[in-house]
C-alpha positions in Angstrom: 13.8 22.8 -14.8 14.8 24.3 -11.5 13.3 21.4 -9.4 14.8 18.8 -11.9 18.3 20.2 -11.4 17.9 20.5 -7.6 16.9 16.9 -7.5 19.9 16.0 -9.6 22.3 17.8 -7.2 20.7 16.3 -4.1 20.6 12.7 -5.5 23.7 12.5 -7.7 26.1 14.9 -6.1 25.0 14.7 -2.4 24.4 18.5 -2.2 22.5 19.7 0.9 19.2 21.1 -0.5 19.3 23.9 2.0 22.3 25.4 0.2 20.8 25.2 -3.3 19.6 28.7 -4.2 19.6 30.6 -7.5 22.5 32.8 -6.2 24.6 29.9 -5.0 27.9 29.6 -6.9 29.1 26.1 -7.9 31.8 26.5 -5.3 29.1 27.2 -2.7 27.5 23.9 -3.7 30.8 22.0 -3.5 31.0 21.4 -7.3 34.0 21.8 -9.5 34.0 22.3 -13.3 33.9 18.6 -14.0 30.7 18.3 -11.9 29.1 21.1 -13.9 30.0 19.5 -17.2 28.6 16.1 -15.9 25.4 17.8 -15.0 25.2 19.4 -18.4 25.8 16.1 -20.2 23.2 14.4 -18.1 20.7 17.1 -19.0 21.7 17.0 -22.7 20.9 13.3 -22.8 17.6 13.8 -21.0 16.4 16.8 -23.1 18.0 15.9 -26.4 19.7 19.3 -26.6 23.2 20.5 -26.7 24.4 22.6 -23.7 27.9 24.0 -24.3 28.5 25.2 -20.8 32.2 25.4 -21.4 31.6 28.4 -23.8 29.4 30.2 -21.3 30.3 32.4 -18.3 28.0 30.6 -15.9 28.9 31.0 -12.2 25.7 30.4 -10.3 23.1 27.7 -10.1 20.4 30.2 -11.3 22.5 31.1 -14.4 22.9 27.4 -15.2 19.1 26.9 -14.8 18.3 29.9 -17.0 20.8 28.7 -19.7 19.4 25.2 -19.7 15.8 26.5 -20.0 16.8 28.7 -22.9 18.2 25.7 -24.8 15.3 23.4 -23.9 12.7 25.7 -25.6 
């Protein structure tokens, strides 16, 4: 899941892979709340699960990955 999301950020959002770490905030990655929702929607479609990120207090990339993994299982 981590690598899948790193690839998404690099390929779809032009994020420098060097700045993508579990502790990186979305602001560190140059993402706003709409970017995070778009990433969640893309993942929802791919995995066939519902990720209600708006209802979560997710502030880092690592938290997003952990949340996505918990819903994918």
